[in-house]
BAGUKE-233015 format. One record per residue (C-alpha): y, z negated, x negated; residue number from 1; residue in one letter. Coordinates in nm, 3 decimals. Layout:
<mimis>
{mimi {Y,Z,X},NUM,A}
...
</mimis>
This chain:
<mimis>
{mimi {-0.002,0.008,0.003},1,M}
{mimi {0.344,0.104,-0.132},2,K}
{mimi {0.580,-0.195,-0.204},3,P}
{mimi {0.885,-0.236,0.019},4,I}
{mimi {1.201,-0.178,-0.175},5,L}
{mimi {1.497,-0.380,-0.090},6,L}
{mimi {1.836,-0.231,-0.204},7,Q}
{mimi {2.131,-0.471,-0.126},8,G}
{mimi {2.274,-0.562,-0.458},9,H}
{mimi {2.490,-0.387,-0.702},10,E}
{mimi {2.399,-0.583,-0.993},11,R}
{mimi {2.085,-0.763,-1.140},12,S}
{mimi {1.901,-1.013,-0.917},13,I}
{mimi {1.921,-1.375,-1.025},14,T}
{mimi {1.696,-1.548,-0.765},15,Q}
{mimi {1.490,-1.473,-0.456},16,I}
{mimi {1.338,-1.741,-0.225},17,K}
{mimi {1.128,-1.737,0.102},18,Y}
{mimi {1.198,-1.980,0.365},19,N}
{mimi {0.909,-2.223,0.467},20,R}
{mimi {0.744,-1.997,0.731},21,E}
{mimi {0.794,-1.680,0.513},22,G}
{mimi {0.955,-1.461,0.776},23,D}
{mimi {1.302,-1.457,0.577},24,L}
{mimi {1.372,-1.365,0.215},25,L}
{mimi {1.679,-1.479,0.061},26,F}
{mimi {1.828,-1.275,-0.245},27,T}
{mimi {2.116,-1.345,-0.480},28,V}
{mimi {2.242,-1.145,-0.773},29,A}
{mimi {2.530,-1.118,-1.033},30,K}
{mimi {2.735,-0.994,-0.758},31,D}
{mimi {2.908,-1.203,-0.483},32,P}
{mimi {2.673,-1.097,-0.211},33,I}
{mimi {2.392,-1.344,-0.066},34,V}
{mimi {2.146,-1.130,0.139},35,N}
{mimi {1.873,-1.249,0.397},36,V}
{mimi {1.604,-1.003,0.479},37,W}
{mimi {1.321,-0.985,0.731},38,Y}
{mimi {1.018,-1.002,0.504},39,S}
{mimi {0.763,-0.813,0.709},40,V}
{mimi {0.945,-0.480,0.701},41,N}
{mimi {1.236,-0.536,0.446},42,G}
{mimi {1.523,-0.505,0.724},43,E}
{mimi {1.845,-0.658,0.617},44,R}
{mimi {1.942,-0.924,0.868},45,L}
{mimi {2.268,-1.019,0.732},46,G}
{mimi {2.494,-1.107,0.437},47,T}
{mimi {2.678,-1.429,0.357},48,Y}
{mimi {3.027,-1.332,0.242},49,M}
{mimi {3.263,-1.582,0.064},50,G}
{mimi {3.167,-1.599,-0.306},51,H}
{mimi {3.384,-1.446,-0.572},52,T}
{mimi {3.150,-1.446,-0.857},53,G}
{mimi {2.793,-1.413,-0.961},54,A}
{mimi {2.558,-1.604,-0.733},55,V}
{mimi {2.296,-1.804,-0.956},56,W}
{mimi {2.088,-1.985,-0.697},57,C}
{mimi {1.994,-2.001,-0.317},58,V}
{mimi {1.786,-2.234,-0.111},59,D}
{mimi {1.703,-2.278,0.269},60,A}
{mimi {1.626,-2.606,0.431},61,D}
{mimi {1.310,-2.699,0.590},62,W}
{mimi {1.375,-2.551,0.941},63,D}
{mimi {1.581,-2.260,0.812},64,T}
{mimi {1.906,-2.381,0.967},65,K}
{mimi {2.116,-2.398,0.670},66,H}
{mimi {2.141,-2.197,0.335},67,V}
{mimi {2.273,-2.330,0.002},68,L}
{mimi {2.426,-2.111,-0.272},69,T}
{mimi {2.553,-2.184,-0.615},70,G}
{mimi {2.796,-1.935,-0.783},71,S}
{mimi {2.974,-1.878,-1.116},72,A}
{mimi {3.301,-1.887,-0.910},73,D}
{mimi {3.275,-2.274,-0.956},74,N}
{mimi {3.156,-2.331,-0.611},75,S}
{mimi {2.850,-2.456,-0.414},76,C}
{mimi {2.847,-2.336,-0.055},77,R}
{mimi {2.667,-2.441,0.256},78,L}
{mimi {2.607,-2.177,0.538},79,W}
{mimi {2.487,-2.152,0.891},80,D}
{mimi {2.168,-1.953,0.844},81,C}
{mimi {2.179,-1.782,1.197},82,E}
{mimi {2.569,-1.694,1.213},83,T}
{mimi {2.646,-1.676,0.857},84,G}
{mimi {2.936,-1.910,0.898},85,K}
{mimi {3.056,-2.119,0.583},86,Q}
{mimi {3.019,-2.490,0.673},87,L}
{mimi {3.103,-2.652,0.343},88,A}
{mimi {3.278,-2.556,0.019},89,L}
{mimi {3.214,-2.773,-0.272},90,L}
{mimi {3.433,-2.694,-0.570},91,K}
{mimi {3.335,-2.759,-0.926},92,T}
{mimi {3.479,-2.745,-1.278},93,N}
{mimi {3.210,-2.492,-1.401},94,S}
{mimi {2.946,-2.267,-1.273},95,A}
{mimi {2.676,-2.391,-1.034},96,V}
{mimi {2.338,-2.307,-1.198},97,R}
{mimi {2.081,-2.456,-0.970},98,T}
{mimi {2.080,-2.610,-0.604},99,C}
{mimi {1.828,-2.726,-0.352},100,G}
{mimi {1.777,-2.910,-0.035},101,F}
{mimi {1.563,-3.223,0.000},102,D}
{mimi {1.291,-3.216,0.261},103,F}
{mimi {1.484,-3.367,0.535},104,G}
{mimi {1.762,-3.121,0.475},105,G}
{mimi {2.006,-3.400,0.452},106,N}
{mimi {2.067,-3.434,0.081},107,I}
{mimi {2.152,-3.149,-0.145},108,I}
{mimi {2.179,-3.141,-0.535},109,M}
{mimi {2.326,-2.897,-0.765},110,F}
{mimi {2.382,-2.879,-1.139},111,S}
{mimi {2.689,-2.727,-1.309},112,T}
{mimi {2.704,-2.561,-1.650},113,D}
{mimi {2.846,-2.689,-1.971},114,K}
{mimi {3.128,-2.477,-2.037},115,Q}
{mimi {3.514,-2.461,-2.068},116,M}
{mimi {3.509,-2.818,-2.201},117,G}
{mimi {3.324,-2.958,-1.909},118,Y}
{mimi {2.983,-3.124,-1.953},119,Q}
{mimi {2.675,-3.041,-1.746},120,C}
{mimi {2.645,-3.271,-1.427},121,F}
{mimi {2.382,-3.306,-1.138},122,V}
{mimi {2.560,-3.390,-0.809},123,S}
{mimi {2.399,-3.534,-0.505},124,F}
{mimi {2.568,-3.507,-0.145},125,F}
{mimi {2.448,-3.646,0.176},126,D}
{mimi {2.540,-3.398,0.443},127,L}
{mimi {2.524,-3.670,0.696},128,R}
{mimi {2.833,-3.831,0.560},129,D}
{mimi {3.127,-3.576,0.641},130,P}
{mimi {3.353,-3.769,0.412},131,S}
{mimi {3.150,-3.677,0.088},132,Q}
{mimi {3.197,-3.312,0.188},133,I}
{mimi {3.575,-3.346,0.288},134,D}
{mimi {3.663,-3.542,-0.029},135,N}
{mimi {3.431,-3.346,-0.255},136,N}
{mimi {3.289,-3.675,-0.382},137,E}
{mimi {2.913,-3.701,-0.431},138,P}
{mimi {2.736,-4.008,-0.382},139,Y}
{mimi {2.582,-3.979,-0.728},140,M}
{mimi {2.664,-3.772,-1.028},141,K}
{mimi {2.444,-3.764,-1.337},142,I}
{mimi {2.581,-3.658,-1.676},143,P}
{mimi {2.358,-3.444,-1.909},144,C}
{mimi {2.501,-3.472,-2.250},145,N}
{mimi {2.240,-3.312,-2.463},146,D}
{mimi {2.156,-2.965,-2.328},147,S}
{mimi {2.249,-2.811,-2.001},148,K}
{mimi {2.019,-2.792,-1.706},149,I}
{mimi {1.902,-2.420,-1.640},150,T}
{mimi {1.648,-2.503,-1.357},151,S}
{mimi {1.585,-2.768,-1.112},152,A}
{mimi {1.378,-2.857,-0.801},153,V}
{mimi {1.310,-3.160,-0.574},154,W}
{mimi {1.005,-3.348,-0.674},155,G}
{mimi {0.740,-3.496,-0.452},156,P}
{mimi {0.873,-3.691,-0.140},157,L}
{mimi {1.228,-3.620,-0.253},158,G}
{mimi {1.226,-3.925,-0.470},159,E}
{mimi {1.326,-3.743,-0.788},160,C}
{mimi {1.435,-3.402,-0.911},161,I}
{mimi {1.260,-3.219,-1.202},162,I}
{mimi {1.501,-3.050,-1.437},163,A}
{mimi {1.448,-2.787,-1.723},164,G}
{mimi {1.697,-2.768,-1.999},165,H}
{mimi {1.836,-2.516,-2.235},166,E}
{mimi {1.659,-2.672,-2.522},167,G}
{mimi {1.310,-2.656,-2.367},168,G}
{mimi {1.300,-3.028,-2.252},169,E}
{mimi {1.184,-3.129,-1.890},170,L}
{mimi {1.347,-3.436,-1.726},171,N}
{mimi {1.251,-3.621,-1.420},172,Q}
{mimi {1.567,-3.787,-1.269},173,Y}
{mimi {1.552,-4.057,-0.991},174,S}
{mimi {1.713,-3.935,-0.665},175,A}
{mimi {1.832,-4.280,-0.610},176,K}
{mimi {1.942,-4.443,-0.936},177,S}
{mimi {1.997,-4.127,-1.149},178,G}
{mimi {1.786,-4.278,-1.445},179,E}
{mimi {1.558,-4.056,-1.641},180,V}
{mimi {1.194,-4.148,-1.531},181,L}
{mimi {1.006,-3.917,-1.767},182,V}
{mimi {1.113,-3.697,-2.043},183,N}
{mimi {0.879,-3.436,-2.209},184,V}
{mimi {0.942,-3.137,-2.448},185,K}
{mimi {0.644,-2.882,-2.436},186,E}
{mimi {0.860,-2.567,-2.453},187,H}
{mimi {1.037,-2.472,-2.771},188,S}
{mimi {1.324,-2.258,-2.587},189,R}
{mimi {1.512,-2.255,-2.269},190,Q}
{mimi {1.330,-2.325,-1.948},191,I}
{mimi {1.428,-2.030,-1.707},192,N}
{mimi {1.253,-2.125,-1.388},193,D}
{mimi {1.048,-2.413,-1.234},194,I}
{mimi {0.856,-2.359,-0.916},195,Q}
{mimi {0.626,-2.624,-0.715},196,L}
{mimi {0.286,-2.556,-0.584},197,S}
{mimi {0.244,-2.574,-0.211},198,R}
{mimi {0.121,-2.927,-0.207},199,D}
{mimi {0.385,-3.022,-0.453},200,M}
{mimi {0.122,-3.190,-0.705},201,T}
{mimi {0.191,-2.915,-0.969},202,M}
{mimi {0.469,-2.709,-1.093},203,F}
{mimi {0.501,-2.412,-1.329},204,V}
{mimi {0.770,-2.350,-1.573},205,T}
{mimi {0.895,-2.018,-1.727},206,A}
{mimi {1.039,-2.017,-2.066},207,S}
{mimi {1.219,-1.787,-2.328},208,K}
{mimi {0.937,-1.906,-2.563},209,D}
{mimi {0.714,-1.653,-2.419},210,N}
{mimi {0.505,-1.873,-2.229},211,T}
{mimi {0.469,-2.026,-1.884},212,A}
{mimi {0.319,-2.387,-1.840},213,K}
{mimi {0.166,-2.587,-1.577},214,L}
{mimi {0.255,-2.961,-1.528},215,F}
{mimi {0.169,-3.249,-1.306},216,D}
{mimi {0.468,-3.317,-1.069},217,S}
{mimi {0.443,-3.700,-1.085},218,T}
{mimi {0.361,-3.773,-1.458},219,T}
{mimi {0.505,-3.430,-1.604},220,L}
{mimi {0.156,-3.410,-1.794},221,E}
{mimi {0.104,-3.065,-1.944},222,H}
{mimi {-0.199,-2.903,-1.796},223,Q}
{mimi {-0.215,-2.527,-1.878},224,K}
{mimi {-0.032,-2.248,-2.078},225,T}
{mimi {0.005,-1.884,-2.005},226,F}
{mimi {0.104,-1.676,-2.305},227,R}
{mimi {0.274,-1.344,-2.320},228,T}
{mimi {0.454,-1.130,-2.580},229,E}
{mimi {0.790,-1.138,-2.419},230,R}
{mimi {1.024,-1.410,-2.264},231,P}
{mimi {0.916,-1.527,-1.912},232,V}
{mimi {1.205,-1.540,-1.667},233,N}
{mimi {1.016,-1.661,-1.370},234,S}
{mimi {0.665,-1.785,-1.253},235,A}
{mimi {0.521,-1.874,-0.926},236,A}
{mimi {0.196,-2.043,-0.792},237,L}
{mimi {-0.018,-1.872,-0.525},238,S}
{mimi {-0.028,-2.100,-0.207},239,P}
{mimi {-0.400,-2.017,-0.149},240,N}
{mimi {-0.554,-1.896,-0.468},241,Y}
{mimi {-0.590,-2.003,-0.829},242,D}
{mimi {-0.337,-1.736,-0.923},243,H}
{mimi {-0.003,-1.755,-1.127},244,V}
{mimi {0.246,-1.459,-1.127},245,V}
{mimi {0.483,-1.418,-1.426},246,L}
{mimi {0.794,-1.207,-1.447},247,G}
{mimi {0.992,-1.129,-1.742},248,G}
{mimi {1.020,-0.865,-2.007},249,G}
{mimi {1.237,-0.785,-2.300},250,Q}
{mimi {1.577,-0.927,-2.323},251,E}
{mimi {1.823,-0.739,-2.107},252,A}
{mimi {2.055,-0.631,-2.396},253,M}
{mimi {1.771,-0.473,-2.571},254,D}
{mimi {1.625,-0.283,-2.284},255,V}
{mimi {1.825,0.034,-2.348},256,T}
{mimi {1.655,0.101,-2.687},257,T}
{mimi {1.299,0.092,-2.550},258,T}
{mimi {1.091,0.262,-2.278},259,S}
{mimi {0.960,0.069,-1.966},260,T}
{mimi {0.623,0.089,-2.105},261,R}
{mimi {0.703,-0.094,-2.424},262,I}
{mimi {0.938,-0.326,-2.255},263,G}
{mimi {0.671,-0.521,-2.073},264,K}
{mimi {0.836,-0.519,-1.729},265,F}
{mimi {0.522,-0.551,-1.527},266,E}
{mimi {0.447,-0.861,-1.303},267,A}
{mimi {0.146,-1.032,-1.466},268,R}
{mimi {-0.121,-1.233,-1.295},269,F}
{mimi {-0.299,-1.503,-1.462},270,F}
{mimi {-0.586,-1.729,-1.335},271,H}
{mimi {-0.462,-2.088,-1.294},272,L}
{mimi {-0.776,-2.256,-1.438},273,A}
{mimi {-0.896,-2.009,-1.700},274,F}
{mimi {-0.549,-1.908,-1.833},275,E}
{mimi {-0.659,-1.541,-1.842},276,E}
{mimi {-0.465,-1.247,-1.732},277,E}
{mimi {-0.643,-1.036,-1.486},278,F}
{mimi {-0.382,-0.796,-1.339},279,G}
{mimi {-0.039,-0.623,-1.386},280,R}
{mimi {0.180,-0.465,-1.131},281,V}
{mimi {0.441,-0.204,-1.246},282,K}
{mimi {0.755,-0.101,-1.076},283,G}
{mimi {1.079,-0.246,-1.219},284,H}
{mimi {1.288,-0.055,-1.455},285,F}
{mimi {1.395,-0.355,-1.650},286,G}
{mimi {1.315,-0.735,-1.701},287,P}
{mimi {1.197,-0.923,-1.386},288,I}
{mimi {1.421,-1.214,-1.325},289,N}
{mimi {1.269,-1.389,-1.022},290,S}
{mimi {0.931,-1.384,-0.853},291,V}
{mimi {0.809,-1.566,-0.546},292,A}
{mimi {0.489,-1.578,-0.343},293,F}
{mimi {0.493,-1.551,0.037},294,H}
{mimi {0.383,-1.882,0.190},295,P}
{mimi {0.076,-1.695,0.321},296,D}
{mimi {-0.028,-1.580,-0.024},297,G}
{mimi {-0.082,-1.223,0.086},298,K}
{mimi {0.231,-1.077,-0.069},299,S}
{mimi {0.470,-1.165,-0.347},300,Y}
{mimi {0.843,-1.044,-0.436},301,S}
{mimi {1.008,-0.974,-0.750},302,S}
{mimi {1.364,-0.918,-0.832},303,G}
{mimi {1.477,-0.738,-1.136},304,G}
{mimi {1.758,-0.677,-1.383},305,E}
{mimi {1.761,-0.320,-1.220},306,D}
{mimi {1.912,-0.484,-0.895},307,G}
{mimi {1.618,-0.411,-0.687},308,Y}
{mimi {1.385,-0.650,-0.491},309,V}
{mimi {1.014,-0.548,-0.429},310,R}
{mimi {0.772,-0.683,-0.172},311,I}
{mimi {0.416,-0.611,-0.289},312,H}
{mimi {0.118,-0.658,-0.055},313,Y}
{mimi {-0.225,-0.692,-0.204},314,F}
{mimi {-0.552,-0.874,-0.130},315,D}
{mimi {-0.590,-1.136,-0.414},316,P}
{mimi {-0.951,-1.200,-0.307},317,Q}
{mimi {-1.065,-0.873,-0.442},318,Y}
{mimi {-0.798,-0.825,-0.702},319,F}
{mimi {-0.703,-0.487,-0.561},320,E}
{mimi {-0.372,-0.453,-0.745},321,F}
{mimi {-0.146,-0.156,-0.641},322,E}
{mimi {-0.082,-0.005,-0.980},323,F}
{mimi {0.203,0.245,-0.945},324,E}
{mimi {0.192,0.557,-1.163},325,A}
</mimis>
């Protein structure tokens, strides 16, 4: 089956994310556009307009009522999913790199970059308290002095956040006190992406050190390593099979000097337990920046440096990968 091609961005994709049911796919890129698509047929349902810079991150809450976006225009914005209306604008001193809702959809967190003389912070807002939004005053702000946060997700039960750093460290921050609960360093270079398993007991990291690694969500104990020859920009765990999909490729600035074949721009599938690669899917004309499994595990999406998002359908039970010519 041919992949569905989504063309709604003018610049390279930064993140793609399904909602919990999997009927909607949210895409953001290095342009100010936030798109939402119907994942079954690739129909664009709407656009959230308001950002003035590259949008780095997007998240939808549990029941898909609200959408959260973070941008290089020094703002984090909350949207009504259905109407596209902007509900809140949280201004920051530097670019917002990561953002996310907790499970109740009441608390949001986002991290800002270390730039222009400002250090990296993780901010927590309770949406049930309008004064925090109106005054732009988070109930908790965690400073990160060493290396900036490049990816972050909420941990199990919303009790902590798991953050990956520029230097390759992983930290687990308490969502109540802000203290560092666990700190590990298994990667030697920047962590580009963190994605949880469906039951939230494990998560996978993607790093510039050419590997993706599997960790325990509670202890941050390292479990598995998936090795490639190129930087890994994104990795996702299948919700119902022992599969990991990796997206990456040669650094974007070197792409023009090599062909797509040499650049290793395929999505690569590894077995979760045996750490062996068993399939590749071609399609993008540059590095893959973000990958995401559909919640039913029967398809996955990839967003690339070429500005395209592709929805691939396959039957992982029989490893029938649609290799394109």
